[in-house]
C-alpha positions as a Markdown table, in Angstrom:
| # | Residue | x | y | z |
|---|---|---|---|---|
| 1 | Met | -4.8 | 19.1 | -18.1 |
| 2 | Ala | -5.4 | 18.5 | -14.6 |
| 3 | Arg | -3.2 | 18.3 | -11.7 |
| 4 | Leu | -3.5 | 16.2 | -8.7 |
| 5 | Leu | -1.7 | 15.9 | -5.3 |
| 6 | Gly | -1.1 | 12.1 | -3.5 |
| 7 | Leu | -1.1 | 12.5 | -0.2 |
| 8 | Asp | 0.4 | 8.8 | 1.8 |
| 9 | Ile | 0.4 | 10.2 | 5.8 |
| 10 | Gly | 2.1 | 6.9 | 7.1 |
| 11 | Thr | 3.3 | 6.6 | 10.9 |
| 12 | Thr | 6.6 | 7.4 | 10.1 |
| 13 | Thr | 6.8 | 9.6 | 6.9 |
| 14 | Ile | 4.0 | 11.3 | 5.0 |
| 15 | Lys | 4.9 | 11.7 | 1.3 |
| 16 | Leu | 3.1 | 14.3 | -1.6 |
| 17 | Val | 3.5 | 13.6 | -4.6 |
| 18 | Glu | 2.0 | 16.1 | -7.4 |
| 19 | Ile | 1.4 | 14.8 | -11.2 |
| 20 | Glu | 0.2 | 16.2 | -14.1 |
| 21 | Lys | -2.3 | 14.2 | -17.0 |
| 22 | Asn | -2.4 | 15.3 | -20.2 |
| 23 | Gly | -3.9 | 12.6 | -22.4 |
| 24 | Lys | -2.4 | 9.4 | -21.4 |
| 25 | Asn | 0.9 | 11.2 | -19.7 |
| 26 | Asn | 1.4 | 11.8 | -16.4 |
| 27 | Lys | 4.1 | 14.1 | -15.8 |
| 28 | Leu | 5.5 | 14.4 | -12.4 |
| 29 | Val | 5.3 | 18.3 | -11.2 |
| 30 | Thr | 6.7 | 17.7 | -7.6 |
| 31 | Ala | 7.2 | 15.2 | -4.5 |
| 32 | Asn | 8.3 | 16.1 | -0.6 |
| 33 | Leu | 8.7 | 14.2 | 2.0 |
| 34 | Ala | 8.9 | 14.5 | 5.6 |
| 35 | Thr | 8.8 | 13.3 | 9.1 |
| 36 | Ser | 5.7 | 12.4 | 10.8 |
| 37 | Pro | 5.0 | 13.6 | 14.1 |
| 38 | Pro | 5.5 | 10.9 | 17.2 |
| 39 | Lys | 1.7 | 10.2 | 17.6 |
| 40 | Gly | -0.4 | 11.8 | 14.4 |
| 41 | Leu | -3.3 | 10.1 | 13.1 |
| 42 | Leu | -3.0 | 7.0 | 16.0 |
| 43 | Ser | -4.2 | 9.5 | 18.5 |
| 44 | Glu | -7.5 | 11.2 | 19.2 |
| 45 | Ala | -5.9 | 14.4 | 20.8 |
| 46 | Ala | -6.3 | 17.4 | 19.2 |
| 47 | Phe | -2.5 | 18.8 | 20.4 |
| 48 | Asp | -1.3 | 15.0 | 18.2 |
| 49 | Gln | -3.4 | 16.1 | 15.3 |
| 50 | Ala | -2.8 | 20.0 | 15.1 |
| 51 | Ala | 0.9 | 18.8 | 15.0 |
| 52 | Leu | 0.0 | 16.4 | 12.0 |
| 53 | Val | -1.9 | 19.4 | 10.4 |
| 54 | Glu | 1.2 | 21.5 | 10.7 |
| 55 | Ala | 3.4 | 18.7 | 9.1 |
| 56 | Ile | 1.0 | 18.4 | 6.0 |
| 57 | Lys | 1.0 | 22.3 | 5.9 |
| 58 | Lys | 5.2 | 23.0 | 6.1 |
| 59 | Ile | 5.7 | 19.4 | 3.4 |
| 60 | Val | 2.9 | 21.2 | 0.9 |
| 61 | Ser | 4.7 | 24.2 | 1.4 |
| 62 | Asp | 7.9 | 23.2 | 0.7 |
| 63 | Ala | 7.0 | 21.3 | -1.9 |
| 64 | His | 5.9 | 24.7 | -3.7 |
| 65 | Ile | 2.5 | 22.0 | -5.2 |
| 66 | Thr | 0.6 | 24.1 | -8.0 |
| 67 | Thr | -2.7 | 22.8 | -7.0 |
| 68 | Lys | -5.1 | 21.7 | -3.9 |
| 69 | Ile | -6.9 | 18.8 | -5.0 |
| 70 | Val | -6.1 | 15.7 | -3.2 |
| 71 | Asn | -6.6 | 12.3 | -3.0 |
| 72 | Val | -5.9 | 10.4 | 0.4 |
| 73 | Gly | -5.0 | 7.0 | 1.5 |
| 74 | Leu | -5.9 | 4.8 | 4.3 |
| 75 | Ala | -3.6 | 2.7 | 5.7 |
| 76 | Glu | -4.5 | -1.1 | 4.9 |
| 77 | Ala | -4.7 | -2.0 | 8.5 |
| 78 | Ala | -7.4 | 0.6 | 9.0 |
| 79 | Val | -9.9 | -0.8 | 6.3 |
| 80 | Phe | -11.7 | -4.1 | 6.1 |
| 81 | Ser | -11.5 | -5.4 | 2.9 |
| 82 | Arg | -12.5 | -8.7 | 1.1 |
| 83 | Val | -13.3 | -10.4 | -2.1 |
| 84 | Ile | -16.6 | -11.7 | -2.1 |
| 85 | Glu | -18.3 | -14.2 | -4.6 |
| 86 | Met | -22.5 | -13.5 | -5.4 |
| 87 | Pro | -24.8 | -14.0 | -8.5 |
| 88 | Gln | -24.6 | -12.1 | -11.3 |
| 89 | Leu | -27.0 | -9.1 | -10.9 |
| 90 | Ser | -27.4 | -5.5 | -12.3 |
| 91 | Glu | -25.6 | -2.4 | -11.0 |
| 92 | Lys | -29.1 | -1.3 | -9.2 |
| 93 | Glu | -29.8 | -4.8 | -7.6 |
| 94 | Leu | -26.1 | -5.3 | -6.4 |
| 95 | Ala | -26.1 | -1.9 | -4.8 |
| 96 | Ser | -29.3 | -3.1 | -2.8 |
| 97 | Ala | -27.8 | -6.4 | -2.1 |
| 98 | Ile | -24.4 | -5.7 | -1.0 |
| 99 | Arg | -25.3 | -4.6 | 2.4 |
| 100 | Trp | -26.9 | -7.5 | 3.1 |
| 101 | Glu | -23.9 | -9.6 | 2.4 |
| 102 | Ala | -21.5 | -7.2 | 4.1 |
| 103 | Glu | -23.3 | -7.8 | 7.3 |
| 104 | Gln | -21.5 | -11.8 | 7.1 |
| 105 | Tyr | -17.6 | -9.8 | 6.7 |
| 106 | Ile | -17.3 | -6.5 | 8.2 |
| 107 | Pro | -16.7 | -7.2 | 12.2 |
| 108 | Leu | -18.4 | -3.6 | 12.7 |
| 109 | Pro | -21.8 | -2.3 | 12.6 |
| 110 | Leu | -22.8 | -0.8 | 9.2 |
| 111 | Pro | -24.0 | 2.4 | 10.3 |
| 112 | Glu | -20.3 | 3.1 | 11.8 |
| 113 | Val | -18.8 | 2.6 | 8.3 |
| 114 | Ile | -18.4 | 3.6 | 5.0 |
| 115 | Leu | -19.4 | 0.9 | 2.7 |
| 116 | Asp | -17.4 | 0.9 | -1.2 |
| 117 | Tyr | -17.5 | -2.0 | -3.5 |
| 118 | Gln | -16.3 | -2.8 | -7.1 |
| 119 | Val | -17.4 | -5.8 | -9.7 |
| 120 | Leu | -13.6 | -7.5 | -10.4 |
| 121 | Leu | -15.3 | -10.4 | -12.3 |
| 122 | Lys | -18.6 | -10.6 | -14.4 |
| 123 | Asn | -18.5 | -14.2 | -15.3 |
| 124 | Lys | -16.2 | -16.2 | -13.5 |
| 125 | Gly | -16.2 | -19.0 | -16.5 |
| 126 | Glu | -18.3 | -21.8 | -17.9 |
| 127 | Asn | -19.4 | -23.5 | -14.6 |
| 128 | Ser | -20.2 | -20.5 | -12.7 |
| 129 | Ser | -23.0 | -17.8 | -13.0 |
| 130 | Asn | -21.6 | -15.7 | -10.3 |
| 131 | Met | -19.1 | -12.8 | -10.0 |
| 132 | Asp | -16.2 | -11.7 | -8.0 |
| 133 | Val | -16.9 | -8.3 | -6.0 |
| 134 | Phe | -14.5 | -6.5 | -3.8 |
| 135 | Leu | -15.8 | -5.0 | -1.0 |
| 136 | Val | -14.6 | -2.4 | 0.9 |
| 137 | Ala | -15.8 | -0.9 | 4.7 |
| 138 | Ala | -13.9 | 1.9 | 6.3 |
| 139 | Pro | -15.0 | 3.8 | 9.7 |
| 140 | Lys | -17.0 | 7.0 | 9.9 |
| 141 | Ala | -14.8 | 8.0 | 12.7 |
| 142 | Leu | -11.8 | 7.4 | 10.8 |
| 143 | Val | -12.9 | 8.9 | 7.9 |
| 144 | Ala | -14.1 | 12.0 | 9.6 |
| 145 | Lys | -10.5 | 12.4 | 11.0 |
| 146 | Tyr | -8.7 | 12.3 | 7.5 |
| 147 | Glu | -11.1 | 15.0 | 6.3 |
| 148 | Asn | -11.1 | 17.5 | 9.5 |
| 149 | Ile | -7.1 | 17.2 | 9.0 |
| 150 | Ile | -6.9 | 17.7 | 5.7 |
| 151 | Ala | -9.5 | 20.5 | 5.8 |
| 152 | Gln | -6.9 | 22.3 | 8.4 |
| 153 | Ser | -4.2 | 21.7 | 6.1 |
| 154 | Gly | -5.8 | 23.9 | 3.5 |
| 155 | Leu | -6.2 | 20.9 | 0.9 |
| 156 | Glu | -9.4 | 20.1 | -0.7 |
| 157 | Ile | -10.2 | 16.3 | -0.9 |
| 158 | Val | -11.0 | 14.2 | -4.0 |
| 159 | Ser | -11.8 | 10.8 | -2.2 |
| 160 | Ile | -9.9 | 9.0 | 0.1 |
| 161 | Glu | -9.1 | 5.0 | -0.7 |
| 162 | Pro | -7.5 | 2.4 | 0.4 |
| 163 | Glu | -3.4 | 2.1 | 0.0 |
| 164 | Ala | -3.7 | -1.4 | -2.3 |
| 165 | Ile | -6.0 | 0.4 | -4.4 |
| 166 | Ala | -3.5 | 2.9 | -4.6 |
| 167 | Leu | -0.4 | 0.5 | -5.0 |
| 168 | Asn | -1.6 | -1.7 | -7.5 |
| 169 | Arg | -2.8 | 1.3 | -9.8 |
| 170 | Ala | 1.0 | 2.4 | -9.5 |
| 171 | Val | 2.9 | -0.4 | -10.4 |
| 172 | Met | 0.4 | -3.1 | -12.2 |
| 173 | Asp | -0.6 | -3.7 | -15.6 |
| 174 | Ser | -4.0 | -4.0 | -16.6 |
| 175 | Ser | -3.4 | -6.0 | -19.7 |
| 176 | Leu | -4.4 | -10.0 | -20.3 |
| 177 | Ser | -0.6 | -11.0 | -20.8 |
| 178 | Ala | 0.2 | -9.3 | -17.1 |
| 179 | Pro | 1.1 | -12.2 | -14.7 |
| 180 | Val | -0.9 | -12.8 | -11.8 |
| 181 | Thr | 0.9 | -11.0 | -9.0 |
| 182 | Leu | 1.4 | -11.0 | -5.1 |
| 183 | Val | 2.5 | -7.2 | -4.2 |
| 184 | Ala | 4.2 | -7.1 | -0.4 |
| 185 | Ala | 4.9 | -3.6 | 0.3 |
| 186 | Ile | 7.1 | -3.6 | 3.8 |
| 187 | Gly | 6.1 | -0.3 | 5.1 |
| 188 | Ala | 7.5 | 0.7 | 8.6 |
| 189 | Glu | 5.0 | -0.7 | 10.9 |
| 190 | Asn | 3.1 | -2.8 | 8.4 |
| 191 | Thr | 3.5 | -5.2 | 5.5 |
| 192 | Thr | 0.6 | -4.9 | 3.3 |
| 193 | Met | 0.1 | -8.2 | 0.7 |
| 194 | Phe | -2.6 | -8.2 | -2.3 |
| 195 | Val | -3.3 | -10.2 | -5.3 |
| 196 | Ser | -3.4 | -8.5 | -8.2 |
| 197 | Lys | -5.0 | -10.1 | -11.6 |
| 198 | Lys | -5.6 | -8.4 | -15.2 |
| 199 | Gly | -5.3 | -5.2 | -13.2 |
| 200 | Asn | -7.6 | -6.3 | -10.2 |
| 201 | Val | -6.8 | -6.2 | -6.5 |
| 202 | Ser | -8.4 | -9.5 | -6.0 |
| 203 | Leu | -7.3 | -10.3 | -2.0 |
| 204 | Thr | -5.4 | -8.1 | 0.9 |
| 205 | His | -3.8 | -8.7 | 4.2 |
| 206 | Ser | -2.0 | -6.9 | 6.3 |
| 207 | Ile | 0.8 | -8.3 | 8.8 |
| 208 | Ala | 2.7 | -6.4 | 11.7 |
| 209 | Thr | 6.3 | -7.9 | 10.4 |
| 210 | Ala | 8.1 | -4.9 | 9.0 |
| 211 | Gly | 10.9 | -2.4 | 8.6 |
| 212 | Asn | 10.8 | -1.3 | 12.3 |
| 213 | Ala | 10.5 | -4.7 | 13.7 |
| 214 | Leu | 13.5 | -5.5 | 11.9 |
| 215 | Ser | 15.5 | -2.8 | 13.1 |
| 216 | Arg | 14.4 | -3.8 | 16.4 |
| 217 | Ala | 15.5 | -7.1 | 16.2 |
| 218 | Leu | 18.8 | -6.2 | 15.3 |
| 219 | Ser | 19.2 | -3.6 | 17.8 |
| 220 | Val | 18.5 | -6.0 | 21.0 |
| 221 | Asp | 20.9 | -8.5 | 19.3 |
| 222 | Leu | 24.1 | -6.6 | 18.3 |
| 223 | Gly | 23.4 | -4.2 | 21.7 |
| 224 | Ile | 23.2 | -0.8 | 19.3 |
| 225 | Asp | 20.6 | 1.4 | 19.4 |
| 226 | Gln | 17.9 | 1.5 | 16.6 |
| 227 | Met | 19.3 | 4.2 | 14.5 |
| 228 | Gln | 22.1 | 2.3 | 14.1 |
| 229 | Ala | 20.7 | -0.5 | 13.4 |
| 230 | Glu | 18.6 | 0.5 | 10.6 |
| 231 | Glu | 21.6 | 2.0 | 9.1 |
| 232 | Tyr | 23.3 | -1.8 | 9.3 |
| 233 | Lys | 20.1 | -2.9 | 7.6 |
| 234 | Lys | 20.2 | -0.7 | 5.0 |
| 235 | Thr | 23.6 | -0.7 | 4.7 |
| 236 | Tyr | 24.6 | -5.1 | 5.0 |
| 237 | Gly | 21.7 | -6.7 | 4.6 |
| 238 | Ile | 20.7 | -10.2 | 4.8 |
| 239 | Lys | 23.6 | -11.6 | 3.1 |
| 240 | Gln | 25.8 | -14.3 | 4.7 |
| 241 | Glu | 28.8 | -12.7 | 3.5 |
| 242 | Glu | 28.4 | -9.3 | 5.4 |
| 243 | Leu | 29.3 | -9.2 | 9.3 |
| 244 | Ser | 29.8 | -12.8 | 9.5 |
| 245 | Gly | 26.0 | -13.2 | 8.6 |
| 246 | Lys | 24.8 | -11.0 | 11.9 |
| 247 | Ile | 22.2 | -9.4 | 10.3 |
| 248 | Gly | 20.5 | -12.2 | 8.7 |
| 249 | Ser | 20.5 | -14.5 | 11.4 |
| 250 | Ser | 18.9 | -11.8 | 14.2 |
| 251 | Val | 16.0 | -11.3 | 11.7 |
| 252 | Gly | 15.6 | -14.3 | 10.4 |
| 253 | Pro | 12.9 | -15.5 | 12.3 |
| 254 | Leu | 10.4 | -12.5 | 11.3 |
| 255 | Leu | 11.8 | -12.7 | 7.7 |
| 256 | Gln | 10.4 | -16.5 | 8.2 |
| 257 | Asn | 7.4 | -15.0 | 9.5 |
| 258 | Leu | 6.9 | -12.8 | 6.2 |
| 259 | Val | 7.4 | -16.0 | 4.0 |
| 260 | Ser | 4.4 | -18.3 | 6.3 |
| 261 | Glu | 2.5 | -14.7 | 5.5 |
| 262 | Ile | 3.0 | -14.6 | 2.0 |
| 263 | Lys | 2.4 | -18.8 | 1.6 |
| 264 | Arg | -0.4 | -18.6 | 3.4 |
| 265 | Ala | -1.8 | -15.7 | 1.4 |
| 266 | Met | -1.1 | -17.9 | -2.1 |
| 267 | Ser | -2.6 | -21.1 | -0.8 |
| 268 | Phe | -5.5 | -19.3 | 0.4 |
| 269 | Tyr | -5.3 | -17.3 | -3.5 |
| 270 | Ala | -5.5 | -20.9 | -5.1 |
| 271 | Glu | -8.3 | -22.3 | -3.0 |
| 272 | Lys | -10.3 | -19.0 | -3.8 |
| 273 | Asn | -9.5 | -19.4 | -7.7 |
| 274 | Lys | -9.2 | -23.4 | -8.5 |
| 275 | Asp | -9.8 | -22.8 | -12.2 |
| 276 | Ala | -7.6 | -19.6 | -12.4 |
| 277 | Glu | -4.4 | -18.7 | -13.4 |
| 278 | Pro | -1.7 | -19.5 | -10.4 |
| 279 | Ile | 0.3 | -16.4 | -8.7 |
| 280 | Arg | 3.7 | -16.2 | -11.2 |
| 281 | Arg | 5.3 | -13.3 | -9.4 |
| 282 | Ile | 6.5 | -11.4 | -6.3 |
| 283 | Val | 6.7 | -7.9 | -6.6 |
| 284 | Leu | 7.9 | -5.9 | -3.2 |
| 285 | Leu | 7.4 | -2.5 | -2.2 |
| 286 | Gly | 8.2 | -0.4 | 0.7 |
| 287 | Gly | 11.8 | 0.7 | 2.0 |
| 288 | Ser | 12.7 | -2.4 | 3.1 |
| 289 | Ala | 12.4 | -4.0 | 0.0 |
| 290 | Lys | 15.8 | -2.9 | -1.3 |
| 291 | Leu | 17.2 | -4.9 | 2.2 |
| 292 | Pro | 20.0 | -6.3 | 0.5 |
| 293 | Gly | 19.7 | -9.7 | -0.1 |
| 294 | Leu | 15.9 | -9.9 | 0.5 |
| 295 | Val | 14.8 | -10.3 | -3.5 |
| 296 | Val | 17.2 | -13.7 | -3.7 |
| 297 | Tyr | 15.8 | -14.9 | 0.3 |
| 298 | Leu | 12.3 | -14.9 | -1.0 |
| 299 | Ala | 13.0 | -16.1 | -4.1 |
| 300 | Glu | 15.1 | -18.7 | -3.4 |
| 301 | Glu | 12.0 | -19.6 | -0.2 |
| 302 | Leu | 9.3 | -19.0 | -2.1 |
| 303 | Gly | 10.4 | -20.7 | -5.5 |
| 304 | Ile | 8.7 | -17.8 | -7.4 |
| 305 | Glu | 10.2 | -15.4 | -9.6 |
| 306 | Thr | 10.4 | -12.3 | -7.5 |
| 307 | Gln | 11.8 | -8.6 | -7.7 |
| 308 | Ile | 11.5 | -5.2 | -7.0 |
| 309 | Gly | 8.5 | -2.6 | -7.8 |
| 310 | Asp | 8.8 | 0.7 | -9.7 |
| 311 | Pro | 6.0 | 3.1 | -9.0 |
| 312 | Trp | 6.8 | 5.5 | -11.0 |
| 313 | Gln | 7.0 | 3.4 | -14.1 |
| 314 | Lys | 3.7 | 5.3 | -15.3 |
| 315 | Val | 5.0 | 8.8 | -14.8 |
| 316 | Ser | 7.1 | 10.6 | -16.9 |
| 317 | Glu | 10.2 | 13.3 | -16.0 |
| 318 | Thr | 11.4 | 11.7 | -13.1 |
| 319 | Gln | 14.6 | 13.1 | -13.6 |
| 320 | Lys | 13.8 | 15.2 | -10.2 |
| 321 | Leu | 13.4 | 12.7 | -8.0 |
| 322 | Ser | 17.6 | 12.7 | -8.4 |
| 323 | Ala | 17.9 | 16.3 | -6.4 |
| 324 | Leu | 15.4 | 14.2 | -3.6 |
| 325 | Pro | 17.7 | 13.1 | -0.5 |
| 326 | Phe | 14.5 | 10.0 | -0.4 |
| 327 | Glu | 14.6 | 6.4 | -1.7 |
| 328 | Pro | 11.8 | 6.9 | -4.8 |
| 329 | Ile | 10.3 | 3.3 | -4.1 |
| 330 | Leu | 9.1 | 5.2 | -0.7 |
| 331 | Phe | 6.6 | 7.3 | -2.8 |
| 332 | Ala | 4.5 | 4.7 | -3.8 |
| 333 | Gln | 1.6 | 5.0 | -2.4 |
| 334 | Ala | 1.4 | 8.5 | -3.1 |
| 335 | Val | 2.5 | 7.6 | -7.0 |
| 336 | Gly | -0.8 | 5.8 | -7.3 |
| 337 | Leu | -3.2 | 8.1 | -5.2 |
| 338 | Ala | -1.7 | 11.1 | -7.5 |
| 339 | Leu | -2.6 | 8.8 | -10.4 |
| 340 | Lys | -6.1 | 8.2 | -10.0 |
| 341 | Pro | -8.4 | 9.9 | -12.5 |
| 342 | Leu | -10.4 | 12.3 | -12.1 |
């Protein structure tokens, strides 16, 4: 048996999950959520980073964890990722060629980033001798910041990985029969989108239209503070029959922007994968995924099956979550991180 922590350091909350792996069984050990310090990872000041260290120490202590081995998530907006097409190469040849290819796509000098890659599809089809490679680069300075903060928190890092990879691991099925799916994780400050095909991430995209933007728009339009706007949003959602449709009207332009970005991602995927199965499903994650009326709204606007994802579907003994005063869907990234094979 092995145990691993998944740590998601968000802009508004910190999420922690511990999972015990025993063969194919993944058992929930503990989970916890706490408010992030005001600046946290966004700040370079020693004071703010010290506050984040203390916040992590507290959530770890309160969760009564049994291991210090942790997998940490990187926000998709903080990394550069792209699926690139390359000739069929051996592993040794690919390792040598990937840096030359990366220079075309990474907007930072390569000495300033940590580069990683994964072969997604070795044979694209009868008419192609190429393969798809998922390329990701993270600024070395950002990774060093994470490593320093985690070390000061008393934890031991196994790996640091992008948000989309962790979310995909939590909610997607790798079977050949699984439909090609676009996942939209609507967080507090950003919405992360990616396409999952046969268990692999094949496209990633991040936009600033997210939960806090919806609350700010509602606060301004209804003349209420943002905390009250957040409660209105959660309680009434965007259903036309609630509050005479005022909430839907207020956040409508932002939701239309979300729809446009999803359509753009779907069109980009279709253009790059003309002979492949099209996207057949939308899966929503993040706190705003449960905004009343949102699933129906997106399904109607996009003309495609839309549903709320279950990040705990691969984990047993989740009845422990009922004792927590948090929405289980908020832990999606932390669950995916804790599910990573050791």
